[in-house]
Backbone as a ProteinNet text record, in pm:
[ID]
protein_1_A
[PRIMARY]
MPLDAQIESVMEQVAALGFPPSHTVSAQEARSNAKARPRGKGPDVHKVEDIKIPSDAGPIPARIYTPSDETSLPVLVWFHGGGWVVGDLESADATARHLCNESSSVIISIDYRLAPETKFPGASDDCYAATQWVSENASSLNADPDKIAVGGDSAGGNLAAVVSLMARDKQGPKIGFQLLVYPVTEMNFNTKSYIDNAEGYQLSRDGMIWYWDHYLEDKEAANNPYAAPMKAQSLQNLPPALIITAEYDPLRDEGKAYAERLKAEGVTTQYTMYSGMIHGFFGMASVVDKGRAAVKEAADAMRKALDV
[TERTIARY]
2805	2710.6	2666.8	2607.8	2562.3	2447.2	2416.5	2303.6	2175.6	2097	1967.8	1876.2	1798.5	1712.4	1607.5	1553.9	1454.5	1517.2	1640.5	1711.8	1739.4	1779.2	1803	1677.6	1562.7	1435.9	1408.6	1431.7	1412.3	1506.2	1631.8	1729.8	1691.6	1636.8	1592	1478.1	1385.9	1273.7	1322.6	1418.4	1472.9	1548.3	1628.1	1704.6	1612	1496.7	1401.7	1344.2	1349.7	1299.1	1388.7	1516.2	1606.9	1656.3	1647.3	1694.5	1847.2	1905.7	2051.5	2097.8	2224.1	2275.9	2262.2	2235.4	2213.1	2329	2452.2	2567.5	2589.7	2508.7	2522.9	2417.6	2331.3	2223.8	2225.4	2136.3	2125.3	2055.2	2067.8	1998.7	1848.1	1796.9	1652.5	1606	1683.7	1645.9	1659.5	1762.5	1778.4	1657	1606.1	1487.1	1364.5	1347.5	1232.9	1238	1356.5	1371	1343.8	1391	1367.7	1218.3	1146.8	1002.6	926.4	981.5	914.1	935.4	1026.9	1050	930.6	895.8	787.4	828.2	736.3	765.3	672.9	731.3	648.6	559	433.4	339.3	354.5	362.2	372	236.4	235.1	109.2	29.1	-99.1	-181.5	-135	-140.7	-112.6	-232	-234.7	-350.5	-380	-274.8	-295.6	-171.2	-193.2	-83.7	-121.1	-28	-57.1	65.1	45.7	153.1	151.5	270.1	281.5	398.8	415.9	534.4	597.2	724.7	797.6	867.6	844.4	909.9	1059.5	1137.1	1281.3	1331.1	1451.8	1509.4	1525.8	1542.6	1562.9	1432.3	1321.1	1191.9	1126.2	997.7	925.3	981.4	986.9	1038.4	920.3	888.7	780	813.4	712.6	731.5	602	612.7	495.9	498.9	388.8	378.7	297.6	355.3	287.8	263.1	137.5	102.2	38.7	90.6	42.9	-88	-123.2	-243.5	-279.8	-387	-427.9	-358.4	-268.3	-195.4	-111.1	-79.6	7.9	143.1	237.3	372.6	439.9	419.7	481.8	627	711.8	844.9	829.9	930.4	924.8	1059	1052	1170.8	1163.1	1262	1273	1354.4	1291.4	1349.6	1392.3	1515.9	1573	1594.5	1530.7	1536.5	1673.8	1699.2	1821.1	1804.4	1912.1	1910	2031	2139.4	2263.3	2256.7	2167.7	2144	2088	2065.1	2023.3	1882	1849.2	1724.2	1647.2	1517.4	1436.9	1343.5	1235	1133.8	1044.9	936.2	845.6	785.5	764	704.3	802	928.5	1026.5	1047.8	1022.4	1040	911.4	801.3	670.1	656.4	690.9	673	758.1	883.3	971.8	916.7	869	813.3	692.1	609	491.4	531.6	626.8	673.9	732.2	814.7	876.3	771.6	671.8	565.6	494.1	450.6	375.1	463.3	584.6	671.6	719.7	740.9	795.3	689.6	565.3	458	504.9	566.5	622.7	572.6	574.2	548	671.4	650.5	759.8	736.5	837.9	826.7	932.4	885.6	972.6	996.7	1123.3	1163	1202.6	1143.1	1173.1	1272	1397.5	1501.1	1538.1	1602.6	1643.2	1752.7	1745.2	1835.1	1944.5	2054.8	2162.9	2131.7	2188	2286.8	2226.3	2092.3	2031.5	2068.1	2071.8	2114.6	2232.3	2349.2	2469.6	2478.7	2575.1	2607.3	2635.7	2582	2514.2	2361.8	2300.4	2156.1	2077.4	2110.5	2035.4	2051.2	2174.3	2196.4	2133.1	2135.9	2069.7	1919.2	1858.3	1714.8	1682.6	1763.2	1735.9	1753	1852.9	1871.5	1757.3	1716.8	1606	1477.4	1454.7	1334.9	1338.1	1454.7	1467	1445.6	1498.5	1472.5	1322.9	1255.3	1111.6	1034.4	1070.7	1003.7	1023.4	1144.6	1172.5	1086.9	1072.8	997.8	846.8	800.4	656.1	609.3	689.9	660.3	522.1	484.8	357.4	239.1	247	137.3	136	239.2	250.2	220.1	163.6	140	271.3	379	510.7	569.1	664.3	733.1	864.4	883.9	1006.8	1132.7	1116.9	1232.4	1260.1	1184.9	1204.2	1213	1318.1	1337.9	1456.1	1433.4	1538.5	1549.3	1666.2	1683.8	1730.5	1698.5	1739.9	1731	1794.2	1788.1	1866.9	1845.8	1916.9	2005.2	2127.8	2223.6	2259.1	2230.2	2253.8	2173.1	2055.5	1976.1	2042.5	2115	2192.8	2305.8	2367.6	2467.7	2406.9	2288.8	2225.5	2184.6	2141.8	2107.1	2230.9	2342.6	2467.6	2510.8	2495.9	2535.1	2445.9	2315.6	2224.8	2259.9	2298.6	2340.4	2463.9	2559.4	2678.2	2641.5	2557	2518.2	2446.1	2357.2	2282.8	2377.1	2478.7	2578.5	2658.8	2707.5	2796.8	2726.3	2598.5	2523.6	2435.4	2452.7	2364.6	2218.2	2187.3	2054.6	1960.8	1871.3	1771.4	1835.8	1768	1815.9	1773.6	1870.7	1844.4	1883.2	1790.3	1813	1858.8	1861	1897.1	1920.7	2020	2043	2040.9	1956	1940.5	2006.9	2120.1	2199.9	2200.7	2125.2	2111.2	2201.7	2296.4	2405.9	2441.6	2490.6	2517.2	2642.6	2640.9	2761.5	2833.5	2957.8	3026.8	3153.7	3205.9	3321.1	3333.9	3411.9	3434	3562.5	3549.9	3664.4	3616.9	3659.2	3610.5	3703.1	3795.1	3895.4	3889.7	3778.7	3763.9	3743.7	3760.4	3742.2	3600.6	3502.4	3364.4	3337.4	3403	3390.3	3452.4	3565.6	3634.5	3558.2	3516.2	3447.5	3308.9	3242.5	3104	3092.8	3196.3	3203.2	3086.2	3037.2	2921.4	2845.2	2719.6	2639.2	2541.5	2542.2	2454.8	2373.1	2314	2229.1	2311.1	2368.7	2454.6	2595.7	2654.4	2788	2888.7	3015.3	3122.6	3111.9	3090.4	3076.2	2955.1	2849	2730.5	2758.8	2833.8	2864.6	2955.7	3049.6	3133.8	3046.1	2949.7	2855.9	2774.2	2724.2	2644.7	2728.1	2848.3	2934.8	2965.2	2992.8	3023.8	2906	2785.2	2667.5	2645.7	2680.7	2649.1	2745.3	2874.4	2976	3013.6	3037.2	3082.9	3225	3306.8	3444.5	3490.4	3602.2	3651.6	3688.4	3729.8	3769.8	3655.2	3532.2	3415.9	3403.4	3468	3462.4	3534.7	3610.6	3676.7	3590.7	3476.7	3386.2	3304.4	3308.3	3234.6	3083.9	3031.7	2888	2854.3	2958.1	2939.9	2980.8	3088.7	3144.3	3170.7	3075.5	3086.4	3209.7	3268.5	3390.4	3504.6	3494.5	3598.7	3588.4	3485.5	3471.3	3590.1	3640.6	3753.9	3716.3	3592.6	3545.5	3404.3	3378.5	3243.1	3187.7	3254.2	3206.3	3075.1	3000	2875.7	2771	2769.9	2665.8	2559	2440.3	2333.9	2369.2	2310.9	2324.6	2286.9	2352.7	2334.4	2310.2	2231.6	2226	2270.6	2372.7	2419.4	2395.8	2323.1	2289.7	2360.4	2426.1	2487.5	2445.6	2483.1	2452.2	2582	2585.9	2708.1	2755.4	2663.5	2699.8	2671.5	2737.8	2713.8	2847.5	2874.8	2998.9	3015.3	2905	2910.7	2930.7	2938.8	2945.4	3059.2	3179.1	3295.6	3297	3248.4	3248.2	3141.7	3033.8	2935.1	2992.6	3063.5	3127	3233.7	3313.7	3420.1	3361.5	3248.9	3185.4	3133.4	3076.4	3028.7	3144.4	3255.5	3371.3	3426	3426.4	3478	3383.4	3253.1	3156.8	3179.2	3191.6	3214.2	3342.7	3449.2	3579.2	3575.1	3483	3473.8	3360.6	3312.8	3222.8	3075	3037.3	2895.7	2836.4	2725.5	2657.3	2614.4	2670.1	2649.4	2626.2	2524.6	2493.8	2520.9	2589.3	2620.9	2574.4	2500.7	2455.2	2478.4	2550.4	2567.7	2477.6	2387.2	2293.7	2354.7	2381.1	2444.3	2347.5	2403.2	2323.7	2243.7	2257.2	2176.2	2255.4	2180.9	2239.4	2194.3	2257.4	2215.9	2069	1991.8	1850.2	1756.8	1810.6	1722.8	1630.9	1673.2	1590.9	1458.7	1461.9	1341.3	1256.7	1296.2	1223.1	1148.8	1113.8	1052.4	922.3	856.5	730.6	752.9	875.4	899	1021.8	1103.5	1226.6	1224.6	1235.6	1224.9	1329.2	1453.5	1558.2	1537	1469	1430.5	1334.4	1236.1	1142.1	1215	1309	1384.5	1466.3	1523.6	1603.5	1516.6	1396.6	1304.4	1267	1242.5	1208.1	1325.8	1447.2	1565.3	1577.2	1553.9	1562.8	1458.7	1335.4	1227.8	1256.8	1302.5	1332.7	1447.7	1551.6	1667.5	1629	1542.6	1500.2	1419.6	1325.3	1241.8	1326.1	1424.6	1512.8	1595.9	1652.8	1736.7	1656.3	1530	1444.9	1369.6	1397.4	1338.3	1185.8	1135.5	990	941.3
-964.7	-959.6	-814.5	-784.7	-646.9	-609.4	-481.5	-434.5	-505.3	-543.5	-606.4	-509.2	-561.2	-475.8	-402.9	-469.9	-404.5	-290.4	-310.1	-204.2	-86.2	-114.9	-6.5	78.1	12.3	83.7	174.9	123.5	204.2	324.1	301.7	410.4	518.3	477.3	574.5	659.9	597.4	671.5	772	729.5	819.4	935.1	904.2	1009.1	1112.5	1066.6	1157	1260.6	1232.8	1328.6	1451.7	1434.1	1548	1600.2	1519.9	1566.1	1570.1	1672	1675.1	1568.8	1527.4	1430.5	1483.4	1393.5	1434.7	1515.6	1476.1	1541.4	1683.9	1729.4	1866.2	1960.9	1909.4	1992.1	1980.6	2053.1	2045.4	1916.8	1881.6	1762.9	1777.2	1897.3	1919.9	1899	1949.3	1932	1786	1718.7	1576.3	1497.4	1532.8	1464.3	1493.2	1618	1654.5	1581	1574.9	1505.6	1356.3	1298.6	1155.6	1126.5	1214.9	1194.2	1209.8	1288.3	1312.3	1199.1	1109.6	996.9	901.6	844	745	622.6	572.2	456.1	341.6	225.3	108.8	80.1	56.9	31.3	-113	-131.5	-265.8	-333.1	-461.8	-536.1	-499.9	-531.4	-516.2	-615	-573.2	-663.8	-661.3	-757.7	-775.4	-650.5	-591.6	-476.5	-388.5	-256.6	-159.7	-55	-26.2	68.5	154.4	285	377	397.9	392.1	408.6	500.2	532.2	603.2	516.2	487.5	406.4	499.9	483.5	572.2	544.7	650.5	634.8	753.6	742.4	850.2	978.7	964.6	1081.8	1135.9	1075	1118.3	1008.5	1024.2	919.4	895.4	768.3	727.9	679.6	746.9	698.9	561.8	477.1	343.2	299.5	201	146.7	-5.4	-61.9	-206.2	-268.6	-370.7	-447.7	-588	-629	-758.7	-845.7	-968.3	-1050.2	-1124.3	-1143.9	-1221.5	-1198.2	-1262.3	-1252.3	-1355.5	-1434.1	-1533.1	-1462.8	-1536.9	-1484.5	-1555.2	-1505.3	-1562.8	-1570.3	-1466.1	-1459.3	-1411.8	-1447.3	-1385.3	-1234.8	-1158.9	-1013.4	-963.2	-878.2	-815.3	-665.3	-611.7	-467.1	-413.1	-326.8	-284.7	-138.3	-113.5	20.8	61.3	170	211.4	264.7	266.7	324.8	472.6	532.6	675.3	749.2	676.4	742.3	814.1	770.4	833.5	976	1022.2	1160.4	1166.5	1069.5	1066.3	940.8	940.7	820.5	835.8	759.3	765.6	642.1	642.9	528.1	506.7	614.3	600.4	537.1	576	519.5	370.6	326.8	185.1	104.8	170	105.7	-16	-2.3	-114	-233.9	-208.1	-317	-386.6	-309.3	-368.6	-455.4	-411.4	-489.8	-621.8	-615.3	-738.6	-835	-783.5	-869.1	-928.7	-850.7	-897.6	-1018	-1004.2	-1112.5	-1231.9	-1204.9	-1314.8	-1398.6	-1334.8	-1406	-1445.8	-1399.6	-1421.2	-1377.2	-1260.9	-1206.9	-1064.8	-1024.6	-885	-803.2	-695.6	-605.1	-473.2	-424.5	-295.9	-202.5	-107.8	-13.6	108.2	147.7	250.2	379.9	490.3	622.3	693.4	649	702	845.7	915.9	1054.2	1058.8	1162	1173.6	1277.5	1258.8	1357.2	1455.5	1575.2	1625.2	1684.7	1693.1	1750.3	1668.8	1536.2	1447	1365.3	1393.3	1321.9	1186.1	1102.6	979.6	1014.2	938.4	808.9	814.6	926.1	938.3	827.7	797.8	696	558.4	521.3	388.8	378.8	486.9	485.7	464.6	533	515.6	371.8	316.9	181.5	77.6	97.3	4.6	17.2	140.6	161.7	100.1	114.2	56.4	-95.9	-154.3	-300.2	-350	-277.2	-312	-310.4	-206.5	-193.3	-307.9	-343.2	-455	-583.7	-606	-726.1	-730.8	-616.6	-610.7	-615.2	-580.2	-570.4	-664.7	-765.6	-852.2	-915.6	-964.4	-1036.8	-947.6	-818.9	-727.5	-692.2	-734.2	-708.7	-834	-937.6	-1067.9	-1137.6	-1098.1	-1150.3	-1233.3	-1317.3	-1404.6	-1337.4	-1308.3	-1240.6	-1322.8	-1452.3	-1537.1	-1550.4	-1475.5	-1483.6	-1342.7	-1271.5	-1132.9	-1123.8	-1055	-1027.4	-877	-833.1	-694	-693.7	-586.9	-579.8	-439.2	-417.9	-287.9	-289.4	-184.8	-172.1	-47.8	-63.2	46.6	102.4	228.8	280	201.5	152.8	68.4	-65.1	-117.7	-239.2	-214.7	-97.7	-56.5	-56.3	3.5	15.3	-120.6	-212.2	-346.9	-420.3	-406.3	-467.2	-406.4	-275.2	-205.6	-246.2	-253.6	-296	-437.5	-523.5	-658.9	-654.7	-568.6	-551.1	-495	-393.3	-330	-429	-509	-606.3	-709.2	-749.7	-842.6	-776.2	-655.6	-588.7	-548.5	-514.8	-464.7	-571.8	-697.1	-805.1	-762.2	-710.5	-656.2	-757.8	-712.9	-803.1	-923.3	-1034.9	-1155.9	-1148.7	-1127.2	-1115.5	-1246.9	-1302.3	-1433.6	-1432.2	-1313.5	-1306.4	-1161.2	-1138.5	-1003.9	-1009.3	-926.3	-916.6	-787.3	-800.5	-683.7	-672.9	-577.3	-559.1	-445	-476.9	-385.7	-288.7	-344.5	-260.9	-175	-60	21.3	-35.2	-81.7	-142.9	-69.1	18.1	98.9	217.8	316.2	433.9	414.5	346.5	320.8	340.4	450	484.5	435.1	344.1	300.2	151.2	85.7	-54.6	-64	-184	-202.4	-165.4	-200.6	-169.9	-19.4	52.4	198.9	258.2	204.3	256.8	221	94.5	49	111	140.2	189.2	329.2	410.3	542.5	631.9	617.2	696.4	622.3	662.6	605.5	498.2	459.6	350.2	389.9	508	561.8	608.8	515.7	557.2	579.5	694.7	726.6	734.9	732.5	749.3	886.6	991.3	1126	1134.1	1063.3	1061.5	999.9	889.9	824.5	910.8	980.3	1073	1179.4	1230	1331.8	1276.6	1153.8	1093.9	1078.4	1022.5	1005.3	1140.5	1242.9	1375.7	1431.7	1403.1	1450.2	1371.6	1243	1154.8	1172.2	1184.7	1186.2	1328.1	1345.3	1475.5	1503.3	1398.3	1411.5	1277.1	1278.7	1157.3	1048.3	1088.5	991.1	897.3	947.1	864	744.2	750.5	638.4	515.5	530.4	416.1	352.4	412	357.3	244.1	124.3	12.7	33.3	123.9	151	248.7	301.3	375.4	289.4	214.1	130.5	-9	-100.3	-230	-311.8	-286.8	-357.9	-325.1	-214.6	-174.5	-247.6	-327.7	-401.1	-494.9	-502.4	-591.1	-736.2	-770.6	-907.9	-907.3	-1002	-1023.7	-1157.6	-1214.3	-1341.5	-1322.5	-1432.3	-1435.4	-1335.7	-1311.8	-1229.2	-1319	-1264.6	-1347.8	-1397.3	-1509.2	-1554	-1440.9	-1437.8	-1324.5	-1369.5	-1290.3	-1294.1	-1157.2	-1155.9	-1030.7	-1037.1	-938.7	-928.5	-806.3	-823.3	-709.1	-709.4	-602.2	-586.1	-567.2	-620.5	-616.6	-473.9	-385.8	-248.6	-152.6	-175.1	-96.9	-65.2	61.8	94.4	17.4	-21.4	-87.8	-239.3	-291.8	-437.8	-501.7	-447.8	-515	-510.7	-401.1	-396.9	-489.9	-511.7	-610.7	-750.9	-780.5	-912.1	-931.5	-828.5	-838.7	-862.7	-798.5	-818.3	-961.2	-1012.4	-1151.2	-1247.9	-1223.7	-1312.5	-1308.1	-1190.5	-1179.6	-1246	-1227.4	-1296.3	-1447.1	-1500.7	-1644.9	-1687.4	-1609.9	-1644.2	-1644.4	-1566.5	-1558.2	-1644	-1737.5	-1840	-1808.9	-1701.9	-1665.8	-1729.8	-1799.2	-1858	-1745.9	-1746.6	-1633.9	-1683.1	-1627.2	-1652.7	-1523.7	-1534.1	-1415.4	-1436.5	-1340.6	-1347.8	-1214.2	-1218.2	-1099.6	-1116.9	-1022.6	-1030	-961.8	-1041.2	-989	-900.8	-801.9	-712.1	-609.7	-609.1	-521.3	-399	-295.8	-173.6	-154.8	-61.6	-23.8	18.3	-34.4	0.2	-103.6	-208	-302.3	-378.9	-400.1	-473.4	-400.3	-269.2	-189	-177.6	-247.8	-243.5	-373.6	-446	-578.2	-573.1	-458.5	-446.3	-443.6	-408.3	-390.4	-464.3	-520.5	-588.5	-732.3	-828.1	-969.8	-1009.6	-963.9	-1001.4	-933.8	-821.4	-760.3	-850.5	-906	-1000.3	-1124.8	-1173.6	-1293.5	-1269.1	-1149.8	-1117.3	-1108.9	-1052.2	-1046.8	-1188.2	-1275.8	-1414.8	-1483.3	-1461.7	-1519.7	-1469.8	-1340.8	-1282.6	-1343.1	-1355.3	-1410.9	-1556.1	-1633.7	-1775.1	-1789.3	-1706.3	-1714	-1675.4	-1575.5	-1532.2	-1641.3	-1699.6	-1803.3	-1925.4	-1957.7	-2070.4	-2040.1	-1919.3	-1882.6	-1878.4	-1835.5	-1824.9	-1953.9	-2056.8	-2189.9	-2183.6	-2119.2	-2107.2	-2218.8
-2868	-2978.1	-3000.7	-3117.4	-3140.3	-3048.2	-3044.2	-2965	-3007.3	-2909.6	-2934.1	-3009.7	-3105.7	-3188.3	-3104.5	-3002.8	-2917.4	-2837.8	-2794.7	-2722.8	-2815.4	-2938.9	-3034.5	-3053.2	-3059.2	-3075.2	-2955.7	-2835.2	-2714.3	-2715.3	-2751.7	-2753.7	-2854.9	-2968.8	-3068.7	-3014.2	-2942.1	-2883.7	-2779.5	-2697.7	-2595.4	-2661.1	-2763.9	-2832.3	-2895.6	-2943.9	-3010	-2913.6	-2784.1	-2685.6	-2675.2	-2711.4	-2716.2	-2582.4	-2477	-2346.6	-2343.3	-2281.1	-2267.6	-2168.4	-2177.3	-2080	-1937.4	-1844.5	-1705.3	-1649.2	-1685.4	-1623.5	-1673.6	-1769.4	-1820.1	-1763.3	-1675.4	-1619.1	-1466.6	-1401.4	-1255.8	-1215.5	-1088.5	-1037.6	-1055.8	-1031.9	-1044.6	-1188.3	-1285	-1425.4	-1467.5	-1416.5	-1447.7	-1399.7	-1281.7	-1229.5	-1315.9	-1354.3	-1438.2	-1571.7	-1631.6	-1759.3	-1744.7	-1633.9	-1611.1	-1598.4	-1529.7	-1511.8	-1642.8	-1735.4	-1863	-1963.1	-1933.8	-2024.4	-2021.1	-2135.4	-2134.1	-2053.1	-1972.8	-1888.4	-1926.6	-1946.3	-1973.6	-1853.9	-1881.1	-1772.1	-1725.1	-1596.7	-1541.7	-1535.9	-1506.7	-1499.4	-1374.4	-1377.8	-1258.4	-1152	-1026.6	-915.2	-820.4	-730.3	-642.5	-559.7	-501.8	-413.5	-412.7	-417.6	-409.1	-304.9	-214.8	-106.8	-78.2	-68.4	-30.1	121	181.7	326.5	358.2	485.2	535.1	643.7	626.9	723.9	822.6	952.3	1049.4	1057.8	1076.3	1098.2	1178.4	1232	1312.3	1231.2	1099.6	1014.2	957.1	996.2	944.2	863.3	831.1	759.3	619.2	580.8	450	365.4	254.6	169.2	110.3	101	45.5	-21.2	-107.8	-176.5	-165.6	-119.6	-98.3	-211.3	-273.7	-378.5	-324.1	-317	-259.4	-367.7	-388.4	-500.6	-475.9	-348.3	-316.6	-170.8	-127.2	13.3	101.4	42.5	121.9	228.2	333.6	438.3	432.4	509.4	517.1	380.4	300.5	168.6	180	82.9	78.3	57.9	99	81.2	28.9	-73	-130.9	-106.6	-36.1	-16.3	-133.7	-215.1	-342.9	-339.3	-387.8	-391.8	-538.2	-580.3	-720.5	-759.1	-889.9	-943.3	-971.8	-1025.1	-1056	-1002.9	-977.9	-936.7	-803.5	-715.8	-584.5	-597.6	-721.6	-748.1	-806.4	-890.7	-966.5	-926.6	-952.5	-928.9	-810.8	-814.5	-709.6	-719.1	-644.6	-646.1	-784.2	-858.7	-992	-1090.2	-1083	-1176.4	-1151.4	-1028.8	-993.5	-1007.3	-1040.2	-1031.4	-1122.5	-1249.2	-1342.2	-1300.9	-1263.5	-1221	-1097.6	-1001.2	-879.1	-911	-1002.4	-1041.2	-1107	-1198.9	-1262.9	-1159.4	-1069	-967.4	-874.5	-838.7	-749.3	-809.5	-934	-997.2	-1030	-1078.1	-1121.5	-1003.4	-887.7	-771.5	-669.8	-690.7	-591.9	-452.7	-448.9	-325	-302	-175.6	-142.1	-181.2	-254.9	-290.8	-218.3	-149.7	-81	-139.4	-218.4	-288.1	-198.8	-185.9	-88.9	-159.5	-116.8	-172.6	-80.1	-85.1	3.5	-36.3	56.8	30.4	-76.9	-161.1	-275.2	-252	-324.8	-330.6	-444.9	-441.9	-345.7	-218.7	-211.8	-91.9	32	15.8	123.6	72.4	122.6	79.7	150.6	105.5	177.3	323.7	420.6	408.6	417.1	378.1	393.9	326.3	200.6	126.9	190.7	223.8	283	421.2	497.5	628.6	613.4	515.6	491.8	452.5	363.3	313.7	424.1	509.7	621.2	721.2	752	845.7	792	662	601.4	608.8	585.9	592	734.6	831.9	971.9	1001.8	956.4	981.3	916.7	794.3	726.6	805.6	853.7	932.3	1058.3	1123	1249.4	1228.9	1109.2	1083.7	973.8	944.2	830	837.8	955	965.4	929.1	960.6	926.9	778.7	706.9	563	481.2	546	481.9	447	512.7	478.8	592.5	555.4	649.6	691.7	820.3	864.1	840.7	813.6	785.2	635.8	553.7	408.4	350.6	394.4	352.2	255.8	144.7	47.4	28	-18.3	-59.3	-204.1	-275.2	-414	-467.5	-581.8	-646.3	-775.3	-854.6	-981.1	-979.5	-1030.4	-1042	-903.5	-876	-740.7	-638.9	-678.8	-589.5	-562.8	-662.5	-640.4	-542.4	-553.3	-454.7	-315.2	-301.6	-169.9	-115.3	-201.8	-155.9	-105.1	-176.8	-130.5	2.5	14.7	137.4	254.4	232.5	339.9	386.1	293.3	331.3	420.6	386.4	470.4	607.3	608.9	735	826	768.7	849	910.5	833.7	888	999	973.8	1068.2	1197.8	1188	1303	1366.7	1321.7	1368.3	1354.4	1237.1	1210.2	1148.9	1060.4	1002.4	934.7	943.5	876.2	729.3	642.3	498.6	431.5	355.4	295.9	151.9	89.5	-52.8	-90	-177.7	-230.9	-384.1	-442.1	-587.1	-632.6	-700.3	-738.4	-890.6	-942	-1086.3	-1130.8	-1218.1	-1257.6	-1144.8	-1032.1	-914	-929	-863.5	-846.2	-724.3	-741.1	-627.5	-585.3	-672.1	-633.2	-728.2	-687.9	-772.5	-851.9	-964.6	-1052.1	-1195.5	-1257.2	-1390.6	-1501.2	-1467.4	-1564.5	-1595.4	-1561.8	-1599.6	-1750.9	-1804.2	-1949	-1991.5	-1908.4	-1947.2	-1943.7	-1854.2	-1853.9	-1980.7	-2021.2	-2139.5	-2266.9	-2277.6	-2399.2	-2415.1	-2303.2	-2307	-2247.3	-2269	-2204.9	-2243.5	-2365.7	-2406.8	-2516.4	-2532.8	-2640.6	-2599.3	-2471.3	-2426.9	-2303.9	-2307.7	-2200.6	-2081	-2004.7	-1893.2	-1946	-1913.7	-1963.2	-1849.1	-1886.6	-1788.4	-1721.9	-1802.2	-1745.8	-1653.4	-1689.2	-1604.2	-1468.9	-1467.7	-1340.3	-1253.5	-1315.2	-1238.6	-1173.1	-1247.7	-1197.4	-1081.4	-1094.2	-985.8	-858.9	-872.6	-755.5	-689.8	-771	-716.8	-637.2	-681.5	-609	-479.8	-482.4	-369.3	-253.1	-282.1	-176.7	-136.6	-8.1	43.1	-2.4	-8.6	-54.6	-108.9	-181.6	-247.3	-146.4	-26.3	74.9	109.8	100.1	132.5	39.3	-77.3	-171.5	-118.3	-9.7	53.7	162.3	190.5	291.7	229.3	286.2	225.1	220.1	303	296.1	182.8	116.4	-8.9	-127.6	-110.5	-217	-159.6	-172	-103.2	-140.1	-258	-293.9	-198	-125.8	-31.2	102.8	122.3	248	267.4	390.3	418.2	395.6	427	410.4	353.4	263.7	212.5	261.6	361.3	415.4	490.8	498.5	577.4	528.9	398.7	338.2	276.1	247.3	190.5	50.4	9.2	-129.8	-224.9	-340.7	-431.4	-574.4	-645.5	-791.6	-839.3	-924.3	-983.2	-1133.3	-1183.4	-1325.1	-1382.2	-1497.3	-1565.3	-1712.1	-1781.8	-1923.7	-2001.4	-2123.1	-2203.2	-2230	-2268	-2305.3	-2189.8	-2079.2	-1957.7	-1892.4	-1862.6	-1791.6	-1660.8	-1597.1	-1466.7	-1476	-1597.4	-1614.8	-1535	-1547.8	-1490	-1337.7	-1276.8	-1130.4	-1073.2	-1146.9	-1104	-1108.8	-1217.4	-1230.3	-1123	-1098.9	-998.1	-859.3	-830.2	-699.3	-688.1	-795.7	-795.5	-772.3	-839.5	-824.9	-683.3	-623.9	-487.1	-387.1	-406.6	-320	-325.5	-446.5	-462.6	-393.1	-412.8	-354.7	-202.7	-144.6	1	56.4	-26.5	23.8	18.7	-51.2	-61.3	-186.9	-171.7	-286.4	-380.2	-500.9	-592.2	-734.1	-796	-936.5	-1012.5	-1126.8	-1206.7	-1349.6	-1403.5	-1542	-1610.2	-1723.5	-1807	-1929.1	-1949.2	-2061.8	-2184.3	-2287.5	-2408.6	-2487.4	-2554.2	-2636.4	-2559.5	-2426.6	-2341.8	-2295.5	-2254.8	-2200.4	-2055.6	-1988.7	-1853.6	-1856.7	-1762.9	-1756.2	-1814.7	-1879.8	-1949.8	-1855.4	-1731.1	-1634	-1610.9	-1619.9	-1602.3	-1727.4	-1833.1	-1960.4	-1987.7	-1882	-1899.2	-1978	-1981	-2055.3	-2206.3	-2249.2	-2393.3	-2446.4	-2358.8	-2401.3	-2349.6	-2441.1	-2403.9	-2299.6	-2317.8	-2222.2	-2087.3	-2085.6	-1958.6	-1883.6	-1955.2	-1892.7	-1844.5	-1927.2	-1889.5	-1763.1	-1751.3	-1632.9	-1508.3	-1521.7	-1408	-1365.1	-1462.6	-1428.2	-1359.2	-1410.1	-1345.5	-1201.8	-1181.3	-1047.3	-954.3	-1003.2	-921	-883.8	-980.8	-954.8	-855.4	-871.3	-781.5	-639.5	-627.2	-494.2	-425.3	-495.6	-435	-396.2	-478.8	-446.6	-321.6	-314.9	-200.1	-71	-81.5	37.1	65.4	-16.4	3.3	-1.5	-106.9	-124.1	-216.5
[MASK]
++++++++++++++++++++++++++++++++++++++++++++++++++++++++++++++++++++++++++++++++++++++++++++++++++++++++++++++++++++++++++++++++++++++++++++++++++++++++++++++++++++++++++++++++++++++++++++++++++++++++++++++++++++++++++++++++++++++++++++++++++++++++++++++++++++++++++++++++++++++++++++++++++++++++++++++++++++

C-alpha cells in the first residue's frame, strides 16, 4: 500500500530540519543531529529512576520505568536503536513509557556503549551483562525473575536477538520472550527490501553500510552470530518471539527471514509486517496510529508469552 499519511507528515517535518544523511557526517555529528530532532513525548508513568548497572567493563547507565507499586511484575529489558552508533536513554524514553503502561510491566532501558568508540562485541556484552543483573536483582525491582523479556528496535532488536542466543549458549538468564522490532539480523545489503527501499524512507542502504562499518572491526566479524544472529548454526531452544517489520524499510526482509527460520526450528514466533510504515514507526506511537497499534501488539504478545 502507499505510504501512510501520518508517516508522510512525520517525514516532511524531519526533512524540513535539513540535517544531512548520517552516513555523510561523523558519528559525533550524527548523534548531535539525532538529539536535535523533535521527539514525541511519552505518557506519564508511575515511577522513573536512573541507575548504574555494575559490569566487568564498568557501570552501564540504565533507566527503570515502573507501572505501579505492585510486586512480581513482568520485566522487559529494552535496547534502543541507532545502528549501534546513535541513541541513548532519551531517544528510547517515549517508547519505554508506552511499553511500560501498555504492558503493565517494568521496563529497563539500557544505555550500552556505542561504536565506533566501542566496537563489537562491546554493545552485546553490555546488554547481556545488564540482562544478567536484572535477572539476579529482579525482586528488588518489583519484578518477577521468572518473567523476563528482552526487546529492542533496529540495532536494539539485533541486540535482543543476540542476548537471547547468548543466554541459551551460556546457560544464562531465563528469558521468556524476545521482542524484535525491525531487527538487524545479518549483513546483507542485497535483499529485495534493501533494493526497493534503498533511499527515501529515513533509513537508507548507504546508512546501514555506514553503521555496520562503524560497529565491526572487520568484515569477518559479520559471520559471528553474536553480531549477526542469522549466522547462528541453530536457533532452537530460543524464547518465543514477536518480530515486527515495516513495509518501506530496508530491514524488512531480514526480519521476516529470521522469523521464518525461528518458526522452522521450533520456536513459537509471531510475525507482523505493518503496511505503509517506515523504519522507526514503532518509536512514533505518540503521533502515528500504527505505531500505537504495534506497541499494543508487542505488549499483548509479551504478557501472553510470560503467562501474565
